C-alpha positions in Angstrom: 32.7 34.0 4.4 31.8 37.3 2.7 29.0 38.1 5.2 26.2 37.5 2.7 23.2 35.5 4.0 22.3 32.4 2.2 18.8 32.4 0.7 16.8 29.2 0.7 14.0 28.4 -1.7 10.7 28.7 0.2 8.5 25.5 0.2 4.9 24.8 1.1 4.6 21.5 2.8 2.2 19.3 0.9 0.0 16.4 1.9 -1.2 14.0 -0.7 -4.8 12.6 -0.4 -4.6 9.3 -2.3 -6.6 6.3 -3.5 -5.2 3.1 -4.8 -7.1 1.8 -7.9 -7.8 -1.4 -9.7 -4.5 -1.1 -11.6 -2.7 -1.0 -8.2 -1.5 2.5 -8.8 -1.7 5.0 -6.0 -3.1 8.3 -7.3 -4.2 11.5 -5.7 -4.1 15.2 -5.3 -1.8 17.2 -3.0 -2.8 20.1 -0.9 -1.0 22.6 1.3 -0.6 21.1 4.8 -2.0 24.3 6.4 -5.3 23.7 4.5 -5.7 20.1 5.6 -8.3 20.8 8.2 -10.5 22.5 5.6 -9.9 19.9 3.0 -10.7 17.1 5.5 -14.3 18.4 5.7 -15.1 18.2 2.0 -12.2 16.3 0.3 -10.7 17.1 -3.0 -12.2 16.8 -6.5 -12.0 13.4 -8.2 -13.4 11.9 -11.4 -15.2 8.7 -12.3 -12.9 8.4 -15.4 -9.8 8.1 -13.1 -10.7 4.5 -12.5 -10.4 3.9 -16.2 -6.6 4.5 -16.2 -4.6 1.3 -17.1 -1.2 0.2 -15.7 0.2 1.4 -19.1 -0.9 5.1 -18.5 -3.6 4.9 -21.0 -7.4 5.1 -20.7 -9.3 1.8 -21.2 -11.5 1.7 -24.2 -14.4 1.7 -24.0 -14.3 4.0 -20.9 -17.4 2.9 -18.9 -17.6 6.2 -17.1 -17.2 8.7 -20.0 -15.8 12.1 -19.3 -18.6 13.7 -17.3 -19.5 13.7 -13.6 -17.6 14.6 -10.4 -16.7 12.9 -7.2 -14.9 13.8 -4.0 -11.8 12.1 -2.5 -12.1 12.5 1.3 -9.0 12.0 3.5 -9.2 9.7 6.5 -7.1 11.6 9.0 -6.6 8.5 11.0 -4.7 7.0 8.0 -1.9 9.5 7.6 1.7 8.3 6.9 4.4 10.9 7.1 8.1 10.7 7.3 11.0 13.2 6.9 13.6 10.4 6.8 13.6 9.4 3.2 16.4 11.8 2.3 14.1 14.0 0.3 14.1 17.8 0.6 10.5 17.7 1.8 8.7 15.2 3.9 6.8 12.2 2.4 3.2 12.8 3.5 0.1 10.9 2.4 -3.4 10.3 3.7 -5.5 7.5 2.5 -8.8 8.7 1.1 -12.3 7.4 0.4 -14.1 8.3 -2.8 -17.6 9.5 -2.3 -20.5 10.9 -4.4 -21.2 14.7 -4.1 -23.8 13.9 -1.5 -21.2 12.1 0.6 -22.4 8.6 0.0 -19.7 6.0 -0.9 -18.9 5.6 -4.6 -19.1 2.0 -5.9 -15.6 2.2 -7.5 -13.7 3.1 -4.3 -11.4 0.1 -3.5 -10.9 1.2 0.1 -14.6 1.4 0.7 -15.0 -2.1 -0.9 -12.6 -3.4 1.7 -14.3 -1.6 4.6 -17.7 -2.9 3.5 -16.4 -6.4 3.2 -14.9 -6.3 6.7 -18.2 -5.0 8.0 -20.1 -7.8 6.3 -17.6 -10.4 7.7 -18.3 -9.2 11.3 -22.1 -8.9 10.7 -22.4 -12.4 9.3 -19.9 -14.3 11.5 -19.1 -12.1 14.5 -15.4 -12.2 13.5 -12.9 -9.5 12.8 -9.8 -9.9 10.7 -6.1 -9.2 11.6 -3.7 -9.0 8.7 -0.1 -8.4 7.7 1.6 -8.1 4.3 5.0 -9.1 3.2 5.9 -7.5 -0.2 8.8 -8.3 -2.5 10.3 -5.7 -4.9 13.3 -5.4 -7.2 15.7 -2.5 -7.4 16.4 -1.5 -11.0 19.4 0.6 -12.0 21.6 0.1 -9.0 24.2 -2.1 -10.6 24.7 -4.3 -7.5 27.5 -6.8 -7.6 26.2 -10.5 -7.5 25.5 -11.8 -4.0 23.9 -14.9 -2.4 20.1 -14.9 -1.8 19.1 -14.1 1.8 22.8 -13.3 2.7 23.9 -10.5 4.9 26.2 -9.4 2.1 23.3 -9.1 -0.3 21.6 -6.6 2.0 24.8 -4.7 3.0 25.8 -4.1 -0.7 22.8 -1.8 -0.9 23.7 0.1 2.3 22.4 2.5 3.6 19.2 1.7 1.6 17.9 -0.9 4.2 18.5 1.3 7.3 17.1 4.4 5.6 14.0 2.6 4.4 13.3 1.0 7.8 13.8 4.3 9.6 11.4 6.0 7.2 8.8 3.3 7.6 9.1 3.4 11.3 8.5 7.1 11.5 5.6 6.8 9.1 3.9 4.4 11.5 3.7 1.3 9.4 5.5 -0.8 12.1 8.1 -2.5 9.8 9.4 -5.8 11.1 11.9 -7.3 8.7 13.8 -6.4 5.6 15.8 -9.1 3.7 17.6 -9.6 0.4 15.3 -12.1 -1.4 15.8 -15.0 -3.8 15.5 -13.0 -7.0 18.1 -10.8 -8.6 18.4 -7.5 -6.8 15.2 -8.4 -4.9 14.2 -7.4 -1.4 11.3 -8.0 0.9 9.7 -5.9 3.7 7.2 -7.0 6.3 5.1 -5.1 8.8 3.5 -6.0 12.1 -0.1 -7.3 12.1 -3.0 -4.8 12.5 -6.7 -4.6 11.7 -7.2 -5.5 8.1 -8.0 -2.0 6.8 -4.9 -0.5 8.4 -2.9 -3.4 7.0 -4.0 -2.6 3.5 -3.2 1.1 4.1 0.3 0.1 5.4 0.9 -2.1 2.3 0.3 1.0 0.1 2.4 3.3 2.3 5.3 0.7 2.3 5.3 0.5 -1.5 5.3 4.3 -2.0 7.9 5.0 0.7 10.1 2.3 -0.8 9.8 3.8 -4.2 10.7 7.2 -2.7 13.9 6.0 -1.0 15.0 4.2 -4.1 14.2 7.2 -6.3 16.4 9.4 -4.2 19.3 7.1 -4.9 18.8 7.2 -8.6 17.3 3.7 -8.6 13.8 2.4 -9.3 11.9 0.0 -7.0 9.5 -2.2 -8.8 6.8 -4.3 -7.2 5.6 -5.7 -10.5 4.8 -9.4 -10.5 7.4 -9.9 -13.3 10.1 -7.5 -14.3 11.8 -9.9 -16.7 10.2 -12.9 -18.5 13.0 -15.3 -17.3 13.5 -13.7 -13.9 12.1 -14.4 -10.5 8.8 -12.6 -9.9 7.8 -10.4 -7.0 5.3 -12.0 -4.7 3.0 -10.7 -2.0 2.0 -12.8 1.0 -1.1 -11.7 2.9 -1.3 -13.2 6.3 -4.8 -13.4 7.8 -6.2 -14.2 11.2 -9.8 -14.3 12.4 -10.7 -13.2 15.9 -13.9 -13.7 17.8 -15.7 -11.0 19.8 -14.0 -12.5 22.9 -10.6 -11.9 21.3 -9.9 -15.6 20.7 -8.4 -16.9 17.5 -10.9 -18.6 15.2 -8.8 -20.2 12.5 -7.1 -22.9 14.6 -8.6 -26.2 15.7 -6.2 -28.7 17.2 -8.5 -31.6 16.3 -9.3 -30.7 12.7 -7.3 -31.8 9.6 -4.3 -29.7 9.3 -5.4 -28.0 12.5 -7.4 -25.7 10.4 -10.9 -24.8 11.8 -14.0 -25.5 9.7 -14.5 -21.7 9.4 -11.0 -21.1 8.1 -11.4 -24.1 5.8 -14.6 -22.6 4.4 -12.8 -19.3 3.9 -10.0 -20.9 2.0 -12.5 -22.9 -0.1 -14.3 -19.7 -0.9 -11.2 -18.0 -2.1 -10.5 -20.9 -4.5 -14.1 -21.1 -5.7 -14.4 -17.4 -6.4 -10.9 -16.9 -7.7 -11.9 -16.2 -11.3 -14.1 -13.3 -10.2 -11.6 -12.0 -7.7 -9.1 -11.5 -10.5 -11.0 -8.3 -11.3 -9.7 -6.9 -8.0 -6.3 -8.6 -7.8 -4.7 -8.8 -11.2 
């Protein structure tokens, strides 16, 4: 009212180039959005030792990588998830990256490359591609919700507008969210997304976790996807839905005449998961 112009603090839009490691923590480096095209050509600096970070924010000992050496984290511009609808002052903007050696060859510790190579092996050996979708449970900490029945409308509405805000942000980010519900556990919720090719589904799972954490943070809460947040409490689960598709676009997991209507191929896949489960813990625990 006094005729003075209001000054706003200038901001530089940032894009985070990220990788999700064996501890299930999404880490990365942020760059100015205007420099993204240049960064996309060579990536950003990364270190072998970053894979030695534990879920407890310490470095595993002994550190198999030591403290020397350099890598590059190269953004996949087709895997960008951006939304300005979280309620933050600046947009949430991440691009999934692949870790490579300095000569551009894949680094053996890059989890996203591991998945891409496994999917390529699947197609080369069987002629099949995989479609996948994740449903992820999480708990809100610090909101002080009143008690409510599991799966009830009231349980979701007590957190309003958390659900609508989250779904709007996920939709704008391009993860194709489908359902949000109040789950069985205390202050627990679940989000699902539409099926996609398996690499994109994994990217979506990461984006969903980080955007959920962002929306919760802006409300003064914390969203935890940890398998157990309390010893006596209900844990957070993740269901990964998988389909196999032939080169002709036909489903390959279903056989009306087989036991349980599961095809021999899908049965062999399930048996392999069970057989190799002890080794797979290195990637999933």
